[in-house]
C-alpha positions as CSV (number, residue, x, y, z in Angstrom):
1,F,83.3,88.5,112.6
2,K,80.3,87.8,110.3
3,N,79.1,91.5,110.7
4,H,79.2,91.3,114.6
5,A,81.3,93.0,117.1
6,F,82.6,91.1,120.1
7,I,83.2,93.2,123.2
8,V,84.8,92.7,126.5
9,S,85.7,95.1,129.2
10,E,87.8,95.4,132.5
11,A,84.6,96.6,134.0
12,D,83.3,94.3,136.7
13,G,80.6,91.9,135.6
14,H,80.8,93.0,131.9
15,G,81.3,89.5,130.3
16,L,81.2,89.2,126.4
17,Q,78.7,91.3,124.5
18,V,77.8,90.6,120.9
19,F,76.3,93.2,118.7
20,D,75.0,92.8,115.2
21,L,76.6,95.7,113.2
22,T,74.1,95.4,110.4
23,K,71.5,97.3,112.8
24,L,73.5,100.4,111.9
25,R,72.7,100.4,108.2
26,T,69.1,101.7,108.8
27,A,70.0,103.9,111.7
28,T,69.0,107.6,111.0
29,S,69.1,109.1,114.4
30,N,70.9,108.9,117.7
31,Q,69.7,105.8,119.6
32,V,70.7,103.3,122.3
33,F,71.2,99.8,121.2
34,K,71.1,96.6,123.4
35,A,73.5,93.7,123.0
36,D,72.2,90.9,120.7
37,A,73.9,88.2,122.9
38,R,75.9,88.1,126.1
39,I,78.0,85.5,127.9
40,T,78.6,85.9,131.7
41,D,80.7,82.8,132.4
42,F,83.3,85.5,133.3
43,G,83.1,89.1,134.4
44,N,86.0,91.4,133.5
45,A,88.6,90.6,130.8
46,H,91.5,92.4,129.3
47,N,91.2,91.6,125.5
48,I,89.6,89.4,122.9
49,A,91.2,88.0,119.8
50,I,89.3,86.2,116.9
51,N,90.6,83.6,114.5
52,E,88.3,84.2,111.5
53,D,89.3,81.0,109.7
54,T,87.9,78.8,112.5
55,G,85.2,81.0,114.0
56,F,86.6,81.0,117.6
57,A,87.1,83.9,119.8
58,Y,89.8,83.9,122.6
59,V,89.0,86.0,125.5
60,I,92.2,86.8,127.8
61,G,93.0,88.2,131.1
62,A,89.7,87.0,132.7
63,Q,89.3,85.2,135.9
64,L,88.4,82.0,134.3
65,F,91.4,79.7,133.4
66,D,93.7,81.8,135.7
67,G,93.8,84.6,133.1
68,G,94.6,82.4,130.2
69,P,92.5,82.1,127.0
70,I,88.9,81.2,127.2
71,F,87.8,79.4,123.9
72,I,84.5,80.6,122.6
73,D,82.6,79.3,119.6
74,I,81.2,82.2,117.5
75,N,80.4,80.5,114.4
76,E,76.7,81.4,115.3
77,P,77.4,84.9,116.4
78,K,74.2,85.2,118.4
79,S,74.8,82.0,120.2
80,P,78.3,82.1,121.5
81,K,79.3,79.1,123.6
82,V,82.3,78.7,125.9
83,V,83.8,75.3,125.0
84,G,87.3,75.3,126.9
85,G,90.3,77.1,127.8
86,Y,94.0,77.1,128.8
87,E,95.3,77.9,132.1
88,A,98.7,76.1,132.3
89,D,100.7,79.3,131.6
90,S,98.7,81.8,133.8
91,Y,97.8,85.3,132.5
92,T,97.8,86.2,129.0
93,H,98.0,89.9,128.2
94,D,97.7,89.8,124.5
95,A,97.4,87.1,121.9
96,Q,97.4,86.1,118.1
97,I,95.8,83.0,116.9
98,V,96.5,81.7,113.4
99,T,95.6,78.6,111.2
100,Y,99.3,77.9,110.7
101,Q,100.7,77.8,107.2
102,G,104.3,78.5,107.9
103,P,107.6,76.7,107.5
104,D,107.2,74.2,110.4
105,T,105.6,71.1,108.6
106,D,104.6,69.6,111.9
107,Y,102.0,72.2,112.5
108,V,100.7,73.2,109.1
109,G,96.8,73.4,109.4
110,R,96.8,73.5,112.9
111,E,95.4,76.2,115.1
112,I,98.1,78.0,117.0
113,F,97.7,80.3,120.0
114,I,100.5,82.8,120.6
115,G,100.3,84.4,123.9
116,S,102.2,87.3,125.5
117,N,102.3,86.0,129.1
118,S,103.0,86.6,132.6
119,V,103.9,83.3,134.4
120,G,104.6,82.9,138.0
121,G,105.6,86.6,138.4
122,E,108.0,86.2,135.3
123,N,106.9,88.9,132.6
124,N,109.2,87.8,129.9
125,Q,107.5,85.0,128.1
126,V,105.7,84.2,124.8
127,V,103.9,80.9,124.8
128,F,103.0,78.8,121.7
129,V,100.0,76.4,122.1
130,D,98.3,74.1,119.7
131,V,94.5,74.8,120.4
132,T,93.1,72.8,117.5
133,D,91.4,70.4,119.9
134,K,89.5,72.9,122.3
135,K,89.2,70.0,124.8
136,N,92.8,69.2,124.8
137,P,95.2,72.3,124.0
138,V,98.8,71.1,123.9
139,K,101.7,73.5,124.8
140,I,104.3,73.7,121.9
141,S,107.0,75.8,123.4
142,T,107.9,78.8,125.4
143,F,110.2,81.7,124.4
144,T,111.8,83.8,127.2
145,Y,114.2,86.7,126.9
146,S,116.6,88.6,129.1
147,N,116.1,92.2,130.6
148,G,112.4,91.8,130.1
149,V,110.0,93.8,132.2
150,Y,106.3,93.2,130.8
151,T,105.7,91.1,127.7
152,H,103.0,92.9,126.0
153,Q,102.2,91.9,122.6
154,A,103.6,90.0,119.5
155,W,102.8,89.6,115.8
156,L,103.8,87.1,113.0
157,T,105.4,88.2,109.7
158,E,103.0,87.1,107.0
159,D,105.3,84.2,106.1
160,Q,105.0,83.2,109.7
161,R,108.8,82.8,109.9
162,Y,109.3,85.6,112.4
163,L,107.4,87.0,115.4
164,I,108.0,90.6,116.3
165,M,107.4,91.2,120.0
166,G,107.3,94.3,122.3
167,D,107.8,94.6,126.1
168,E,105.8,97.5,127.4
169,Q,108.1,98.7,130.1
170,D,111.7,97.9,129.2
171,E,112.3,101.3,127.7
172,I,111.6,103.1,130.9
173,M,112.8,100.6,133.3
174,R,116.0,99.7,131.4
175,G,116.8,103.1,130.0
176,I,116.9,102.0,126.3
177,K,115.4,103.1,123.1
178,T,112.2,101.6,121.6
179,H,113.0,97.8,121.6
180,S,111.3,95.2,119.4
181,R,112.6,91.6,119.5
182,L,112.5,89.6,116.3
183,I,112.1,85.9,117.1
184,A,112.8,83.1,114.7
185,V,109.9,80.7,114.7
186,S,110.6,78.5,111.7
187,N,110.8,75.7,114.3
188,L,107.8,76.2,116.7
189,D,109.4,73.8,119.1
190,A,112.3,75.9,119.5
191,P,111.8,79.6,119.1
192,V,115.0,81.7,119.3
193,L,115.9,85.4,119.3
194,H,116.8,86.5,115.7
195,V,117.7,90.2,116.1
196,D,117.0,93.1,118.3
197,Y,115.7,96.3,116.7
198,F,115.9,99.6,118.4
199,G,113.9,102.6,117.3
200,P,115.2,106.3,117.1
201,T,113.5,107.3,120.4
202,A,113.0,106.1,124.0
203,A,109.2,105.9,123.6
204,I,107.5,102.9,125.1
205,D,106.2,100.5,122.3
206,H,102.7,99.4,122.7
207,N,101.0,97.4,119.8
208,G,102.7,96.4,116.5
209,Y,101.2,94.7,113.4
210,V,102.6,93.4,110.1
211,K,101.2,94.1,106.7
212,G,103.3,92.8,103.8
213,K,106.9,93.9,104.4
214,T,106.0,96.7,106.8
215,Y,105.8,96.6,110.6
216,Y,103.4,99.3,112.1
217,I,104.3,100.1,115.5
218,A,102.3,102.4,118.0
219,N,104.4,104.3,120.6
220,Y,103.2,105.9,123.8
221,T,104.8,109.3,123.1
222,S,106.1,109.3,119.6
223,G,103.2,108.3,117.5
224,M,103.1,105.6,115.0
225,R,106.1,104.4,112.9
226,S,106.3,102.1,109.9
227,V,109.5,99.9,109.7
228,D,110.6,98.2,106.7
229,I,111.2,94.4,107.6
230,S,111.9,93.2,104.1
């Protein structure tokens, strides 16, 4: 974001590091760089996601806010500031945050957090939260599904009508082929399962992303596949 890298780690005490990537333009030899800024409000974290539209980073899987998202203002990259968080739904493993422009007119223009969550020992949930007001995030809805093992990651189609979600362990624990769940989210207040997609192998799915009419899905043991979602 703004030519800066924002880095978290599961190493103890790491916090958030910010590095100005423009320094690399004049580098002509091997050298060790220092972070340009650092936040130590938390130690280890699992992941970070950024909404470039609003200039906010969302650190997830940290000890603050019970593993839920930490809201960090990065509009001035070298002066990041923690401005809030959301802990009502416990640990978030991965997330996508968008400035919503989809079909649900109730939320157009709002900043929506979509978290792949583990709540109270149940690892089969996706949560939708309106995070426009960082001091007062509002839960919109929860999507739960059957035969889940560990909700891992989800990504919207570009028209924001569907969310494609992967469970990291259902293949190995349920004895099924690579399983992607397509969730209809035209009504954010009531997301519902639209269709199940099964790949050609039993490889565990990890991360998937949408570009245009194609879903790109990385798998543990069968490489990357592109799926036509038109």
